[in-house]
KEZA-728202 format. One line per field, with one value per atom (N, C-alpha, C): atom name; residue in three letters; z negated, x, y; residue number from 1. Coordinates in nm, 4 decimals, decimal comma. Example, Ala and Ser with C-alpha at 12.3 -4.5 7.8 and 13.67 -1.06 7.14 Angstrom:
! residues 2
atom = [N_CA_C_N_CA_C]
res = [ALA_ALA_ALA_SER_SER_SER]
Z = [-0,7800_-0,7800_-0,7800_-0,7080_-0,7140_-0,7870]
X = [1,3190_1,2300_1,3200_1,2850_1,3670_1,2900]
Y = [-0,5690_-0,4500_-0,3300_-0,2250_-0,1060_0,0030]
n = [1_1_1_2_2_2]
This chain:
! residues 138
atom = [N_CA_C_N_CA_C_N_CA_C_N_CA_C_N_CA_C_N_CA_C_N_CA_C_N_CA_C_N_CA_C_N_CA_C_N_CA_C_N_CA_C_N_CA_C_N_CA_C_N_CA_C_N_CA_C_N_CA_C_N_CA_C_N_CA_C_N_CA_C_N_CA_C_N_CA_C_N_CA_C_N_CA_C_N_CA_C_N_CA_C_N_CA_C_N_CA_C_N_CA_C_N_CA_C_N_CA_C_N_CA_C_N_CA_C_N_CA_C_N_CA_C_N_CA_C_N_CA_C_N_CA_C_N_CA_C_N_CA_C_N_CA_C_N_CA_C_N_CA_C_N_CA_C_N_CA_C_N_CA_C_N_CA_C_N_CA_C_N_CA_C_N_CA_C_N_CA_C_N_CA_C_N_CA_C_N_CA_C_N_CA_C_N_CA_C_N_CA_C_N_CA_C_N_CA_C_N_CA_C_N_CA_C_N_CA_C_N_CA_C_N_CA_C_N_CA_C_N_CA_C_N_CA_C_N_CA_C_N_CA_C_N_CA_C_N_CA_C_N_CA_C_N_CA_C_N_CA_C_N_CA_C_N_CA_C_N_CA_C_N_CA_C_N_CA_C_N_CA_C_N_CA_C_N_CA_C_N_CA_C_N_CA_C_N_CA_C_N_CA_C_N_CA_C_N_CA_C_N_CA_C_N_CA_C_N_CA_C_N_CA_C_N_CA_C_N_CA_C_N_CA_C_N_CA_C_N_CA_C_N_CA_C_N_CA_C_N_CA_C_N_CA_C_N_CA_C_N_CA_C_N_CA_C_N_CA_C_N_CA_C_N_CA_C_N_CA_C_N_CA_C_N_CA_C_N_CA_C_N_CA_C_N_CA_C_N_CA_C_N_CA_C_N_CA_C_N_CA_C_N_CA_C_N_CA_C_N_CA_C_N_CA_C_N_CA_C_N_CA_C_N_CA_C_N_CA_C_N_CA_C_N_CA_C_N_CA_C_N_CA_C_N_CA_C_N_CA_C_N_CA_C_N_CA_C_N_CA_C_N_CA_C_N_CA_C_N_CA_C_N_CA_C]
res = [UNK_UNK_UNK_UNK_UNK_UNK_UNK_UNK_UNK_UNK_UNK_UNK_UNK_UNK_UNK_UNK_UNK_UNK_UNK_UNK_UNK_UNK_UNK_UNK_UNK_UNK_UNK_UNK_UNK_UNK_UNK_UNK_UNK_UNK_UNK_UNK_UNK_UNK_UNK_UNK_UNK_UNK_UNK_UNK_UNK_UNK_UNK_UNK_UNK_UNK_UNK_UNK_UNK_UNK_UNK_UNK_UNK_UNK_UNK_UNK_UNK_UNK_UNK_UNK_UNK_UNK_UNK_UNK_UNK_UNK_UNK_UNK_UNK_UNK_UNK_UNK_UNK_UNK_UNK_UNK_UNK_UNK_UNK_UNK_UNK_UNK_UNK_UNK_UNK_UNK_UNK_UNK_UNK_UNK_UNK_UNK_UNK_UNK_UNK_UNK_UNK_UNK_UNK_UNK_UNK_UNK_UNK_UNK_UNK_UNK_UNK_UNK_UNK_UNK_UNK_UNK_UNK_UNK_UNK_UNK_UNK_UNK_UNK_UNK_UNK_UNK_UNK_UNK_UNK_UNK_UNK_UNK_UNK_UNK_UNK_UNK_UNK_UNK_UNK_UNK_UNK_UNK_UNK_UNK_UNK_UNK_UNK_UNK_UNK_UNK_UNK_UNK_UNK_UNK_UNK_UNK_UNK_UNK_UNK_UNK_UNK_UNK_UNK_UNK_UNK_UNK_UNK_UNK_UNK_UNK_UNK_UNK_UNK_UNK_UNK_UNK_UNK_UNK_UNK_UNK_UNK_UNK_UNK_UNK_UNK_UNK_UNK_UNK_UNK_UNK_UNK_UNK_UNK_UNK_UNK_UNK_UNK_UNK_UNK_UNK_UNK_UNK_UNK_UNK_UNK_UNK_UNK_UNK_UNK_UNK_UNK_UNK_UNK_UNK_UNK_UNK_UNK_UNK_UNK_UNK_UNK_UNK_UNK_UNK_UNK_UNK_UNK_UNK_UNK_UNK_UNK_UNK_UNK_UNK_UNK_UNK_UNK_UNK_UNK_UNK_UNK_UNK_UNK_UNK_UNK_UNK_UNK_UNK_UNK_UNK_UNK_UNK_UNK_UNK_UNK_UNK_UNK_UNK_UNK_UNK_UNK_UNK_UNK_UNK_UNK_UNK_UNK_UNK_UNK_UNK_UNK_UNK_UNK_UNK_UNK_UNK_UNK_UNK_UNK_UNK_UNK_UNK_UNK_UNK_UNK_UNK_UNK_UNK_UNK_UNK_UNK_UNK_UNK_UNK_UNK_UNK_UNK_UNK_UNK_UNK_UNK_UNK_UNK_UNK_UNK_UNK_UNK_UNK_UNK_UNK_UNK_UNK_UNK_UNK_UNK_UNK_UNK_UNK_UNK_UNK_UNK_UNK_UNK_UNK_UNK_UNK_UNK_UNK_UNK_UNK_UNK_UNK_UNK_UNK_UNK_UNK_UNK_UNK_UNK_UNK_UNK_UNK_UNK_UNK_UNK_UNK_UNK_UNK_UNK_UNK_UNK_UNK_UNK_UNK_UNK_UNK_UNK_UNK_UNK_UNK_UNK_UNK_UNK_UNK_UNK_UNK_UNK_UNK_UNK_UNK_UNK_UNK_UNK_UNK_UNK_UNK_UNK_UNK_UNK_UNK_UNK_UNK_UNK_UNK_UNK_UNK_UNK_UNK_UNK_UNK_UNK_UNK_UNK_UNK_UNK_UNK_UNK_UNK_UNK_UNK_UNK_UNK_UNK_UNK_UNK_UNK_UNK_UNK_UNK_UNK_UNK_UNK_UNK_UNK]
Z = [-0,5305_-0,4283_-0,3130_-0,2443_-0,1568_-0,0291_0,0923_0,1908_0,3218_0,4287_0,5327_0,6589_0,6998_0,7978_0,9208_1,0297_1,1309_1,2386_1,2339_1,3310_1,2746_1,3747_1,3121_1,2857_1,3389_1,3207_1,2058_1,1637_1,0401_0,9087_0,9346_0,8544_0,8487_0,9463_0,9312_0,8573_0,8734_0,8166_0,6328_0,6312_0,5094_0,4009_0,5043_0,4335_0,4118_0,5149_0,4836_0,3576_0,3392_0,2252_0,0697_0,1093_-0,0078_-0,0849_-0,0099_-0,0623_-0,1504_-0,1448_-0,2179_-0,3893_-0,3939_-0,5131_-0,5874_-0,5597_-0,6068_-0,6623_-0,5697_-0,6375_-0,6611_-0,7495_-0,7944_-0,8085_-0,9032_-0,8944_-0,9338_-0,8962_-0,9304_-0,8249_-0,9002_-0,8213_-0,7636_-0,6063_-0,5340_-0,5044_-0,5107_-0,4807_-0,3526_-0,2418_-0,1331_-0,0878_-0,1268_-0,1152_0,0141_0,0596_0,2007_0,2819_0,3167_0,4249_0,5479_0,6301_0,7112_0,8342_0,8714_0,9936_0,9011_0,7933_0,7439_0,7278_0,7955_0,7843_0,6810_0,5938_0,4855_0,5493_0,6524_0,6883_0,7750_0,8488_0,9009_0,8099_0,6770_0,5946_0,5046_0,5099_0,4786_0,5731_0,7047_0,8399_0,8086_0,7871_0,7533_0,6478_0,5337_0,4183_0,4499_0,5175_0,5692_0,6633_0,7507_0,8379_0,7835_0,6849_0,6215_0,5297_0,5006_0,4290_0,5242_0,6578_0,7400_0,8183_0,8131_0,8618_1,0295_1,1146_1,2588_1,3356_1,2874_1,3605_1,3099_1,3793_1,3716_1,2270_1,1580_1,0303_1,0763_1,0164_1,0425_0,9024_0,9455_0,8081_0,7552_0,6507_0,5797_0,5507_0,6251_0,6431_0,5999_0,7016_0,6894_0,6001_0,6060_0,5311_0,4124_0,3554_0,2213_0,1808_0,2334_0,1819_0,2758_0,3009_0,3929_0,2971_0,2628_0,2121_0,3106_0,2233_0,3072_0,2155_0,2688_0,2039_0,2504_0,1978_0,2674_0,1653_0,1983_0,1250_-0,0408_-0,0571_-0,1592_-0,2288_-0,2009_-0,2697_-0,1678_-0,3021_-0,2170_-0,2491_-0,1465_-0,1033_-0,0666_-0,1436_-0,1122_-0,0670_0,0614_0,1216_0,1196_0,0457_0,0117_0,0793_0,0981_0,1499_0,0997_0,0172_-0,0480_0,0124_0,1472_0,1910_0,2267_0,2204_0,2519_0,1451_-0,0030_-0,1187_-0,1729_-0,1732_-0,2094_-0,3567_-0,4307_-0,5528_-0,6311_-0,7363_-0,7849_-0,8404_-0,8881_-0,9289_-0,8510_-0,6869_-0,5845_-0,6132_-0,6597_-0,6999_-0,7960_-0,8440_-0,9632_-0,8946_-0,7960_-0,7078_-0,6076_-0,5851_-0,4824_-0,5373_-0,6636_-0,7236_-0,7690_-0,7585_-0,7766_-0,8945_-1,0200_-1,1423_-1,1434_-1,0754_-1,0621_-0,9524_-0,8578_-0,7672_-0,8439_-0,9009_-0,9672_-1,0778_-1,1373_-1,2365_-1,1783_-1,0441_-1,0086_-0,9830_-0,9906_-0,9960_-0,8333_-0,7998_-0,6405_-0,6320_-0,5254_-0,4982_-0,4658_-0,5029_-0,4497_-0,3993_-0,2587_-0,1985_-0,1598_-0,2468_-0,2308_-0,1575_-0,0740_-0,0090_-0,0831_-0,0658_-0,1286_-0,2441_-0,3596_-0,4688_-0,5611_-0,5186_-0,5613_-0,5724_-0,4391_-0,4447_-0,5335_-0,6366_-0,7348_-0,8509_-0,8718_-1,0032_-1,1092_-1,2237_-1,3494_-1,3216_-1,2231_-1,1960_-1,1690_-1,1351_-1,1067_-1,2081_-1,2387_-1,3481_-1,2803_-1,4025_-1,3696_-1,2436_-1,1813_-1,0797_-1,1295_-1,0737_-1,1328_-1,0232_-0,8905_-0,7547_-0,7304_-0,7128_-0,6499_-0,5214_-0,4220_-0,3023_-0,2325_-0,1915_-0,1426_-0,0345_0,0793_0,2279_0,2700_0,3265_0,3747_0,4972_0,5842_0,7335_0,6986_0,7718_0,7818_0,9068_0,9691_1,1132_1,1805_1,2415_1,3410_1,2725_1,1597_1,0784_0,9605_0,8608_0,7453_0,6128_0,5158_0,3915_0,3012_0,2465_0,1430_0,0430_-0,0754_-0,2013_-0,2879_-0,3353_-0,4192_-0,5502_-0,6732_-0,8057_-0,8511_-0,9028_-0,9659_-1,1179_-1,1514_-1,3018_-1,3916_-1,3370_-1,4205_-1,5118]
X = [1,4251_1,4607_1,3935_1,4951_1,3943_1,5274_1,4273_1,4885_1,4182_1,4987_1,4541_1,4142_1,3117_1,2530_1,2509_1,3246_1,3341_1,2174_1,1780_1,0495_0,9728_0,8851_0,8145_0,8965_1,0052_1,0971_1,1734_1,2063_1,2520_1,1362_1,0254_0,9451_0,8773_0,8988_0,8832_0,9892_1,1204_1,2277_1,2109_1,1620_1,1585_1,0673_0,9472_0,8433_0,9025_0,9645_1,0468_1,1291_1,1957_1,2836_1,2123_1,0761_0,9830_1,0087_1,0410_1,0534_1,1670_1,2735_1,3428_1,3536_1,2220_1,1728_1,0831_1,0824_1,0526_0,8862_0,8357_0,6922_0,6106_0,5383_0,4428_0,3043_0,2497_0,1072_0,0946_0,1968_0,2041_0,1086_0,0671_-0,0325_0,0850_0,0665_0,1826_0,0845_0,0760_0,0007_0,0787_0,0236_0,0715_-0,0034_0,0842_0,0086_0,0836_0,0027_0,0555_-0,0744_-0,0391_-0,1503_-0,1775_-0,2914_-0,3088_-0,2061_-0,1688_-0,0414_0,0945_0,1028_0,2445_0,3158_0,2506_0,2896_0,2566_0,1624_0,1326_0,0990_-0,0057_-0,0263_0,1012_0,1792_0,2655_0,3938_0,4239_0,5127_0,4412_0,2981_0,2661_0,2870_0,2674_0,2884_0,4320_0,5215_0,6591_0,6797_0,6332_0,6356_0,5730_0,4342_0,3806_0,4506_0,5145_0,6027_0,7266_0,7617_0,8680_0,8464_0,7461_0,6964_0,6378_0,6308_0,6037_0,4828_0,3909_0,2558_0,3009_0,2492_0,2775_0,1701_0,0372_-0,0501_-0,0885_-0,1817_-0,1964_-0,2260_-0,2086_-0,2364_-0,3363_-0,4296_-0,5190_-0,5393_-0,5501_-0,5623_-0,7107_-0,7254_-0,8732_-0,9444_-0,9481_-1,0154_-1,1604_-1,2204_-1,3500_-1,3944_-1,3106_-1,3480_-1,3096_-1,2157_-1,1734_-1,0471_-1,0722_-0,9660_-0,9190_-0,8211_-0,8182_-0,6973_-0,7257_-0,6682_-0,5505_-0,4404_-0,3231_-0,2842_-0,2462_-0,1829_-0,0306_0,0602_0,1771_0,3100_0,4100_0,5108_0,4403_0,3377_0,2880_0,2353_0,1841_0,1390_0,0045_-0,0758_-0,1946_-0,1580_-0,1790_-0,1710_-0,2944_-0,3357_-0,4788_-0,3935_-0,4448_-0,4099_-0,5458_-0,5403_-0,6933_-0,6607_-0,7693_-0,7653_-0,8655_-0,8942_-0,9797_-1,0047_-0,9702_-0,9846_-1,1319_-1,2140_-1,3540_-1,4322_-1,4021_-1,4718_-1,4945_-1,6337_-1,6753_-1,6855_-1,7133_-1,7118_-1,6669_-1,5637_-1,4920_-1,5879_-1,7237_-1,8277_-1,8260_-1,8171_-1,8608_-1,7663_-1,6437_-1,5599_-1,6175_-1,6981_-1,7603_-1,8369_-1,9410_-2,0090_-1,9454_-1,8265_-1,7195_-1,6627_-1,6461_-1,5780_-1,4407_-1,3971_-1,2526_-1,1793_-1,2855_-1,2029_-1,1559_-1,2462_-1,2120_-1,1069_-1,0845_-0,9941_-0,8281_-0,8273_-0,7454_-0,6839_-0,7516_-0,7129_-0,6790_-0,6823_-0,6433_-0,4758_-0,4267_-0,2634_-0,2448_-0,2017_-0,1896_-0,1205_-0,0357_0,0225_-0,0934_-0,1031_-0,1978_-0,1437_-0,1752_-0,1022_-0,2289_-0,2284_-0,3627_-0,3158_-0,3840_-0,3689_-0,4727_-0,4489_-0,5294_-0,6015_-0,5016_-0,5376_-0,6073_-0,5799_-0,6320_-0,8077_-0,8334_-0,9916_-1,0693_-0,9847_-1,0366_-1,0572_-1,0024_-0,9952_-0,9423_-1,0533_-1,0223_-1,0086_-1,0556_-1,0888_-0,9458_-0,8516_-0,7329_-0,6185_-0,6044_-0,4899_-0,3416_-0,2814_-0,1427_-0,0606_-0,0048_0,0975_0,2211_0,2634_0,3776_0,5272_0,4533_0,5512_0,4611_0,5135_0,4262_0,5237_0,4578_0,5417_0,4431_0,5198_0,4855_0,5647_0,4718_0,5353_0,4742_0,5806_0,5269_0,5836_0,5198_0,5873_0,6988_0,8347_0,9482_1,0084_0,9854_1,0397_0,9939_1,0737_1,0344_0,9973_1,0222_1,0194_0,9319_0,9689_0,8948_0,9995_0,9521_0,9985_0,9454_1,0210_0,9558_1,0178_0,9568_0,9944_0,9212_1,0278_0,9710_1,0015_0,9277_0,9502_0,9022_0,9909_0,9746_0,9519_0,8268_0,7840_0,7841_0,8121_0,8196_0,9166]
Y = [0,6287_0,6178_0,7383_0,7826_0,8915_0,8774_0,8714_0,8431_0,9382_0,9425_0,9958_0,8985_0,8792_0,7989_0,8476_0,8266_0,8821_0,8589_0,7578_0,6800_0,5759_0,5429_0,4254_0,3155_0,2831_0,1555_0,1710_0,2941_0,2953_0,2900_0,3438_0,3042_0,1433_0,0796_-0,0729_-0,1356_-0,0983_-0,1611_-0,1186_0,0096_0,0291_-0,0221_-0,0773_-0,1608_-0,2888_-0,3349_-0,5139_-0,4739_-0,3835_-0,3759_-0,3880_-0,3568_-0,3761_-0,4993_-0,6145_-0,7400_-0,7552_-0,6710_-0,6720_-0,6242_-0,5929_-0,5527_-0,6802_-0,7630_-0,9023_-0,8606_-0,8064_-0,8017_-0,9446_-0,9301_-1,0550_-1,0373_-0,9397_-0,9181_-0,8002_-0,7044_-0,5389_-0,4554_-0,3758_-0,2585_-0,1405_-0,1246_-0,0436_0,0601_0,1820_0,2855_0,3555_0,3842_0,4402_0,5911_0,6992_0,8199_0,9185_0,9687_1,0486_1,1102_1,2140_1,2634_1,1672_1,1753_1,1240_1,1270_0,9796_0,9732_0,9834_0,9701_0,9488_0,8419_0,7130_0,6327_0,5172_0,5212_0,4226_0,2853_0,2849_0,1241_0,0736_0,1823_0,1110_0,0035_0,1153_0,0775_-0,0657_-0,0760_-0,2037_-0,3210_-0,2819_-0,3452_-0,4079_-0,3451_-0,3858_-0,4815_-0,4627_-0,5365_-0,6810_-0,6854_-0,8080_-0,9091_-0,8193_-0,8557_-0,9541_-0,8867_-0,9520_-1,0783_-1,0700_-1,1989_-1,3230_-1,2518_-1,3921_-1,3434_-1,2645_-1,2050_-1,1662_-1,2674_-1,2254_-1,1771_-1,1369_-1,0802_-0,9310_-0,9040_-0,7394_-0,6926_-0,5767_-0,5227_-0,4158_-0,4186_-0,2875_-0,2178_-0,0932_-0,0277_-0,0403_-0,0871_-0,1274_0,0025_0,1132_0,2157_0,2051_0,1020_0,0797_-0,0425_-0,1280_-0,2543_-0,2385_-0,1600_-0,1210_-0,2267_-0,3316_-0,4257_-0,5574_-0,5836_-0,6729_-0,7691_-0,9232_-1,0174_-1,1103_-1,1139_-1,1845_-1,2977_-1,4144_-1,4990_-1,5357_-1,5160_-1,5105_-1,5446_-1,6294_-1,6454_-1,7034_-1,7928_-1,8306_-1,7379_-1,6089_-1,5097_-1,4401_-1,4194_-1,3516_-1,2058_-1,1156_-0,9694_-0,9145_-0,8075_-0,6976_-0,5877_-0,5434_-0,4081_-0,3518_-0,2604_-0,1758_-0,0337_0,0394_0,1856_0,2682_0,3620_0,4195_0,5566_0,5674_0,7157_0,7318_0,6419_0,6804_0,6705_0,6478_0,6430_0,7879_0,8155_0,9314_0,9718_0,8452_0,8510_0,7245_0,7473_0,6065_0,5201_0,5405_0,4580_0,3739_0,3912_0,3097_0,1703_0,1973_0,0803_-0,0328_0,0043_-0,0843_-0,1880_-0,1237_-0,2333_-0,3022_-0,2725_-0,3285_-0,4582_-0,4556_-0,5622_-0,5220_-0,4039_-0,3476_-0,4123_-0,3982_-0,4600_-0,6025_-0,6742_-0,8125_-0,8425_-0,7394_-0,7699_-0,7293_-0,6231_-0,5827_-0,6512_-0,7390_-0,8156_-0,9576_-0,9793_-1,1009_-1,0692_-1,2266_-1,2353_-1,2153_-1,1045_-1,0535_-0,9535_-0,9019_-0,7742_-0,7092_-0,5884_-0,5022_-0,3533_-0,3423_-0,1896_-0,1381_-0,0042_0,0969_0,2219_0,2303_0,3653_0,4534_0,5872_0,6869_0,6541_0,6198_0,5954_0,7058_0,8080_0,9461_0,9301_0,8513_0,8591_0,7731_0,6778_0,5951_0,6579_0,7833_0,8521_0,7951_0,7853_0,7140_0,5634_0,4871_0,3772_0,3126_0,3890_0,3094_0,3163_0,1956_0,1569_0,2316_0,2358_0,2475_0,1826_0,2486_0,1628_0,1191_0,0033_-0,0391_0,0156_0,0413_0,1068_0,1943_0,3468_0,4533_0,4780_0,5022_0,5439_0,6480_0,7677_0,8934_0,9076_0,9080_0,9463_1,0907_1,1644_1,2993_1,3113_1,3984_1,4474_1,5529_1,5068_1,5953_1,6389_1,7207_1,7056_1,6476_1,5636_1,4593_1,2999_1,3062_1,1714_1,1923_1,1077_1,1022_1,1049_1,1546_1,1270_1,0397_0,9617_0,8393_0,8557_0,8706_0,8767_0,7384_0,6657_0,5295_0,5308_0,5157_0,5288_0,3964_0,2955_0,1807_0,1868_0,1974_0,2232_0,0978_-0,0007_-0,1592_-0,1312]
n = [1_1_1_2_2_2_3_3_3_4_4_4_5_5_5_6_6_6_7_7_7_8_8_8_9_9_9_10_10_10_11_11_11_12_12_12_13_13_13_14_14_14_15_15_15_16_16_16_17_17_17_18_18_18_19_19_19_20_20_20_21_21_21_22_22_22_23_23_23_24_24_24_25_25_25_26_26_26_27_27_27_28_28_28_29_29_29_30_30_30_31_31_31_32_32_32_33_33_33_34_34_34_35_35_35_36_36_36_37_37_37_38_38_38_39_39_39_40_40_40_41_41_41_42_42_42_43_43_43_44_44_44_45_45_45_46_46_46_47_47_47_48_48_48_49_49_49_50_50_50_51_51_51_52_52_52_53_53_53_54_54_54_55_55_55_56_56_56_57_57_57_58_58_58_59_59_59_60_60_60_61_61_61_62_62_62_63_63_63_64_64_64_65_65_65_66_66_66_67_67_67_68_68_68_69_69_69_70_70_70_71_71_71_72_72_72_73_73_73_74_74_74_75_75_75_76_76_76_77_77_77_78_78_78_79_79_79_80_80_80_81_81_81_82_82_82_83_83_83_84_84_84_85_85_85_86_86_86_87_87_87_88_88_88_89_89_89_90_90_90_91_91_91_92_92_92_93_93_93_94_94_94_95_95_95_96_96_96_97_97_97_98_98_98_99_99_99_100_100_100_101_101_101_102_102_102_103_103_103_104_104_104_105_105_105_106_106_106_107_107_107_108_108_108_109_109_109_110_110_110_111_111_111_112_112_112_113_113_113_114_114_114_115_115_115_116_116_116_117_117_117_118_118_118_119_119_119_120_120_120_121_121_121_122_122_122_123_123_123_124_124_124_125_125_125_126_126_126_127_127_127_128_128_128_129_129_129_130_130_130_131_131_131_132_132_132_133_133_133_134_134_134_135_135_135_136_136_136_137_137_137_138_138_138]
């Protein structure tokens, strides 16, 4: 899937459409430069599942858990990971093994610690909006 998202509202709608993928325990990676809408896309996904509160980028906390629609969802952000070995100390292996949807921003920072994703999403700036490419690898 390859789409142009003209603004934040379109990015939120695209995130909401991720519910159509019927994710259950998958690893979803979100790639893109700063400001391309990764967290906004996650915000749309979580809102579609019933979350009504704020959605912060977990840049400093590394992980934000949510329990929605009978599912555990982890929103992770590895932007500040300097060395993939740090993830071992943070319990990443246990978290990845949990029966939960894992939405991971900046997965490349995890190096070889990052298992293969079931769904890959790449966002890039294009004109006034964003280009999103989604690959369902299941």
